[in-house]
C-alpha positions as CSV (number, residue, x, y, z in Angstrom):
1,M,-43.5,-46.7,-5.6
2,T,-44.4,-43.6,-7.5
3,R,-42.0,-40.7,-7.6
4,E,-43.8,-37.5,-6.6
5,S,-42.7,-34.5,-8.5
6,L,-40.9,-31.8,-6.6
7,P,-43.0,-28.9,-5.4
8,R,-42.5,-25.7,-7.3
9,F,-42.4,-23.4,-4.2
10,D,-40.2,-23.0,-1.2
11,L,-41.5,-25.5,1.4
12,Y,-39.6,-24.0,4.3
13,G,-40.8,-20.5,3.3
14,E,-44.4,-21.7,3.1
15,L,-44.2,-23.0,6.6
16,E,-42.0,-20.1,7.8
17,V,-39.4,-22.4,9.3
18,S,-35.7,-22.8,9.0
19,P,-34.2,-25.6,6.8
20,F,-32.9,-27.0,10.1
21,A,-36.3,-27.1,11.8
22,S,-37.2,-30.2,13.6
23,V,-40.3,-32.2,12.7
24,G,-41.9,-30.9,15.9
25,T,-41.2,-27.3,14.9
26,I,-42.6,-28.0,11.4
27,E,-45.8,-29.6,12.8
28,S,-46.3,-26.6,15.2
29,A,-45.8,-24.1,12.4
30,Y,-48.2,-26.0,10.2
31,R,-50.9,-26.1,12.9
32,S,-50.5,-22.4,13.6
33,L,-50.7,-21.4,9.9
34,V,-53.7,-23.7,9.2
35,K,-55.6,-22.0,12.1
36,Q,-54.9,-18.6,10.5
37,H,-55.6,-19.5,6.8
38,H,-58.2,-22.3,6.9
39,P,-61.2,-21.4,4.7
40,D,-63.7,-22.3,7.4
41,V,-62.1,-19.7,9.8
42,A,-61.1,-16.9,7.5
43,A,-61.8,-16.0,3.9
44,G,-58.5,-17.5,3.1
45,D,-57.0,-18.6,-0.2
46,E,-57.7,-22.3,-0.7
47,S,-54.5,-22.7,-2.6
48,R,-52.5,-21.6,0.5
49,I,-54.0,-24.5,2.5
50,K,-53.0,-26.9,-0.3
51,R,-49.5,-25.5,-0.2
52,L,-49.3,-25.8,3.6
53,N,-50.5,-29.4,3.4
54,L,-48.0,-30.3,0.7
55,A,-45.1,-28.6,2.6
56,R,-46.0,-30.5,5.8
57,D,-46.2,-33.8,3.9
58,W,-42.8,-33.3,2.3
59,L,-41.0,-31.9,5.3
60,T,-42.2,-34.5,7.8
61,D,-41.3,-37.5,5.6
62,P,-37.6,-38.1,6.0
63,E,-37.1,-39.5,2.5
64,L,-39.1,-36.7,0.7
65,R,-37.3,-34.0,2.8
66,R,-33.9,-35.4,2.0
67,R,-34.8,-35.5,-1.7
68,Y,-36.1,-31.9,-1.6
69,D,-33.1,-30.7,0.3
70,Q,-30.7,-32.3,-2.2
71,V,-32.5,-31.0,-5.3
72,T,-33.0,-27.5,-4.1
73,D,-29.6,-27.1,-2.3
74,R,-31.5,-26.3,0.9
75,G,-29.4,-26.0,4.0
76,R,-26.0,-26.2,2.2
77,N,-23.4,-23.6,3.1
78,V,-25.4,-22.6,6.1
79,P,-24.1,-23.7,9.5
80,P,-26.5,-25.6,11.7
81,P,-27.8,-23.7,14.8
82,G,-25.2,-23.4,17.5
83,R,-22.3,-23.9,15.1
84,V,-20.0,-21.1,14.1
85,P,-18.4,-21.4,10.7
86,Q,-14.6,-21.5,10.6
87,L,-13.1,-18.4,9.0
88,C,-10.0,-18.9,6.8
């Protein structure tokens, strides 16, 4: 198995989703953004589509997402939705 290098941009930011987003939310955001930025529809930046595809690939694969989150410290020190942090 080859080890893919970590993307050099914010995957969650690229898809405009929270680090706690479900796979379904990620897929929905991806489809919506591709419709807006696809070169066949708009005079979009082809590199944006490549970043969207890469972000979707990484964030919908559980192993790649876990690795990305660990390396980038994504989601740490942020309470999951619906949970209030305990104040000392």
